[in-house]
N, C-alpha and C positions, 0 to 999 in steps of 0.2 A: 470940581469935577469937569472934565472935558464936555463942552456943549454937545459934541458928537455922541459921546457915550450916554449923556443924560437924555438926549433925544431918542437914542436907540433903546434905552431902558424903558422910556415912556411908551414907545411904539410896541415893544414886546409886551408890556403890561396890557395895552389895549387889545392887541391881537390874540392874546391868550384866551380871550372870551369870544373871539370871532368864530365864524362858521369854519369847521375844519376842512370843508371842501374848497374853501377859497383862501385859507391862511395856513402856511407852512407851520408857523408858530403854534397855532391852535391844534393842528394835526399832531405835531410832535408832543405838545403838552398832553394831549389826550392819551398818548401812549405811555405816559408815566415817567417818573424820575429815572428809573433804570435805563430806559431808552434814551432819554436826554443825556444822561451820564455817558452812555455808550457813544453817542455822537460827539461829546466833548473829547473822549479818548481817541476816536477816529480822527478828529480834526487836529488833535495834538500830534498824533503820529504823522499825519500829512504835513504838518508844519515842520516837524523834524526832518522829514524826507526832503522837503523843499529847501530847508536850510543847508542840508548836506549836499544838495545838487548844485548849489551855487547860483541858482536862478532867482534873482532878486524879485522880479515881478511875481513869480509863483509863491515865493515866501511871503510877500505882502498880502497876496490873496488868501493864502492859507491862514496867516495870522489873523486876518479880518474874520474869516470863518470861525476860527477858534474863539476869538473874543465874543462874537455873536452867540455861539452855542453856550459859552460860559455864562453869558448874561441870561440866556433862556433857563439854564440850570439854576442860577441864583434866584430868578423869579419863581421858579417852580418850588423852591425851598423857602420862599419868602424872605430872602436875604437881600436887602438893598445894596446896590453897588457902593453907596456912601459908607456902609459899614465896612466893606472890604478896603476902601480907600482910607478910612480912619485907622484900620489895622496897619496899613502900609505907612501912614504918617507916624503911628506909634513906633514903628520899627526904624524910622529914619535916624541915621546917625549911629545905629547899633550894628556892630560887626555881625555878619551873617553867622559866623562861627559861634559867637557869644549868644546870639538869639536862639540858635538851634540847641545849644547846650542848656539854656534856661528852660526849654520845653521838655527836657528829659526828666522823667520821674523814676527814681530808683527806690 
């Protein structure tokens, strides 16, 4: 796992329990999973807009915001990033089309 992402995951875990008046993570966590998920959606939309605008610096910033909020959501649902990375490792070398077809249940 990236040292940066590992550090961020640890920081988020610590700040979830902080005073909401001094921690954005604690404040957002206190609003519940629905609000956190909404923020992930907003950041995803902003990332898409930045990608389409062609502004590289804006895309980098919005992608960072998206990753941050995704990690907050994962923490709220008690899903460690290592579990997500393990799923990506499991999918490595598998065609995206084949992987998606394997998920279909008929």
